[in-house]
C-alpha positions, 0 to 999 in steps of 0.5 A: 500500500502506498503511503498516501493511500494509507494516510488517506484511508486512515484519515486523522482519527484511527490509531494504528501501529507504527507507520514507516514512510520510506520515500518522503525526502527529509527537507522536501515540501512534502516532508515539511507539510507532513511533519506539521501534522504531528508533534515531532522529535525536535519539539520534545525538549521544548515541551519538557522545558529542556531547550534554552533556544525554543520554548513552548510559547514559541511552538504555540506561536508557530501554530498561531501563525499557521492558523492565521494563514502564515504558511511559511515558518517564522524566519530563523535567527542567524545562529540557527540558520548557520547551524542548519546550513552547516549540518545540511552540508555535512550530514552526508559526510557523517552518514558515509563515515559512520557506515564505513567505520561502524557498519561495514568497510565494504560500501555496498554492504554498508549501503544495504545495512544502513538505510535512510528513512523519511518519516515514522509515525507512532501508534497514537498517530499524533507523534512523528519523527525523522531518523537520519537512518536505520541500522540493520533491524535494531539500530538508529543513527542521528547525525549532528554536525557542530558548527564549532567543528568541535564535539559536544562535551557534554551532549546538549540535553535537547539532543538527548530528548530528540534521541529518546523520541526516536527510540520511543517512536521506532521501538528500536533497541539503540540509537547512535548519536553521531557527531561529525567534524572535519577531524572525524566522528564521535559516536555515543550510543543511547538506549531507551529510558522508558519512564522518561519516554512515557512522560515525554509521550504524555506531554506530547499527546496532551499538547496535540490534544490541546491544539487538536483543531490545528493538527486536524486541519494540518492533516486535512491540508496534507491529504488534499495536497497528496490528492491534488499535487503531481508526483507527491508520495511518501513511499510504501509503508511498513506497519507494525512491530514486535515489542522489544525489551529495552533498558531503562537508562539514559546513560550512554554506552560505547558503540562497537568497534570504536576507533579512538583515532576519530575522537579528536577535538582540536 
């Protein structure tokens, strides 16, 4: 079943198991419209009051802008725009280097085992995330490219909350947070903190429910776009998952085959 037919047939009400949309390209207009229908991974740190740059009031302001017909997102400040441009430029470098060093030195084998993902919707049909990639059947990668060209030390809390959202929605066992700099990559592995995720999920669903009218309108607009714009699709969808055992710690553990030569900060 195509992603669009699934989305339209399930509409805006029926919860299901996890939905994986493979074809939608991150950063595309389709992806931007799709993520407006859900509470997304980058919003969690704000909802949990752990983001010094974006507060809940900023999220509400963005919703109000859309409700007033201001479709374009609020312009970013210079710092955020610079960080995003740097990350977009070098994320493929982090993806490729991680694949060769941590998945397989054979590029073809690495490409098979490390796959890009478009968008994943959780079983509440109210939360959606965009992992940078899936590793085999159990893992996720999320790539960060610090504009300072130095590894984060410590890792910012807002990145950790995004990682928890990725794990909670996808039901995968671990997530490697990959930091890319011109000096190499650094990898920190996270597993799900279940009590934290339950608190995060409750907060996200409460936020969606409070702004239900807005989110329903966004889903209707996305469905309309899918029906009326040529060449729009979100790919084939995968539905369902097997419950997996997860640990209950937010602390990081070293990934396999760590190459300490890459963990250099200058």
